[in-house]
N, C-alpha and C positions, 0 to 999 in steps of 0.2 A: 687566163687571166686569173689574178688574182682578186678574191673575195675579201672586199675591204668592209662593207659593211651589209649585214642580214635584219631585216625588219617586217615582222609579222603582226598584221593589221587587221582585226575582224570587224566589218562592216555589221553595223546595226543601224535601227531606226533612231538610236541616243546618239550615235555617233554621226549620222548624216543630218539630224536637226542640229547638231553645234555647228556641223559645217555650212547650214544652210542661215544660220543666224550670223556667222562670220562675215559668207559671202555677200548675204544682203547689205550688212553695215559697209562692206567694203565699196560694194558695186552700184548700190541702189540709184545713188543721188545722180550718177553719171546717165543711168540707163532713164530714171524721170526727168532728166533734165534735157536729155535728147528728144524724149516723145513729147514734152511740153513746146519745144522748139518746132518741131516737124508739126504737131497740131497748130501750133499759132500762124505758122506758114500756110499751111493748108486753108486755115479759116479766114487769114488775110487775101488768100487768093478767092475765094467765095465771094466775102464780099465786093473785091474788086468787081469781078464778074456780075454780080448783084446790081453795081452801082452802074455799070454798063447795059443793063437789061440781057445780057448772055446767059439765060435762066437755064439754057440746058447744059453748059459748061459748069455754073455755080451748083447744079443736081449732082454732076459726075464730080466734081469736087468733094461736095458734101457727102457721098456715097463713099469717096476715097477717105475720106475724114474718118467716118464711122468705122469703116473695115480696119483701120490702121488704130484708132483706139481700142477698137475690140481685140483685134490682134497683140497689142501691147499689154493688154490687161490679162486676156485668158490664156497664152501661150504660156507664161511663165508657170501658170497654176498648172496647166497640163503635164508640162515638162516635170513637175515635182511630183505629181500624181503618179504618173509612169515610173518614175525612180523608186518612190516608197513602194509600188508593186512589182518593184524588178526582182529578180531573183536572189542578186546580192543582197539586198536588204532584206527582203523575206525570210530568206534562208540564213541570213548573217553569215556570209563567205566569208572566209579566210584569206587574205591577200600575202603573198610572201614576196617580197623586194629586196634584191640583191645587187648591189651597187659594187662597180667594178670602176676603173679608172677613167674609161671614156664613154660607159653607158651602164642602163642599170636595168635588169629584167625584172617582171612581174610574172609570178605564177599563181593562177587560180587552177584548181585541180590538177588536170593534165596539160594545160593549154598555158604559153607564156607570150609575153609581148617585150619588145627590145627597144629602148628609147634611147638615145642620146641626149647628153645635159644640154646641148646646143638646141634643142628641139624642144624644150621646154619654154612656157610664155613667161611667168612668175612664180615664185616661190614666197610663201608666207610662213612666219611662225606663229604660234598662238602658245599659251600656256602647256598645253596637252598633244598640241598636233603640229606637224609641219603639211603644209597643201602645196603640191605639186602641179600647178597650172599647164595644163594641154594646150591649151586656148584661154579665150576668154568664159567659155561655158561649161569645160571639162577639168576637173582635178583629180589629182589621186591624194588620197589621204592615209599619212602615217603618222601611227600613233607613237609619241615619245617614250613611252614605256615598253614598247614592241620590238626593241633592238635586242637582236641575240647574239649579234657580232658588232663591237663597236658600241659608243656611247653616244647619246643624245648629242652632248655637246661636240663630238669628236666629227659626228655627223654634220651639224651646224658647219662648224669650222670648213669642212671638207665642201660641203654645199656653196657656201659663201665664196671659197676659191674658182670652184667650177662656174659658177655661175654670177658673178661680182656684180652685176649690174639689174639683175634679175631678182635677186633678194631682197624681201622687205622686211 
């Protein structure tokens, strides 16, 4: 296959902080709205069972509500903490992205992964980065200044053609 683009991006705490700000701005409203809707539904069910004197079921629903709220609050904090302490952030690992016509490869140390463009969830562009989301929670970060083959603008046009409905 013919190499079209090559990008080297170094993952550091500063880069990850920028990504967290972006991700929070894009997805926190939807996350919070979903959490509020489920909490209100559980609260309504609990009040309904209390009004019918079904206290046992109301206690179970109250426990579910408490567990749900605690999970929705602490799970993202724990996930971010784990990512901050991961080897790729603490050791500032560099990743090499090689883009071909139908897929791209990610190289880190002696390992690589192959990802087809159709498997990308969404793609976002900021002033400094391209964020290639694999799903709602996992993303690859490409530094716009890290292109060693091709340019940032050429890559933008290329990825828009490959993923026209996923590029934002």
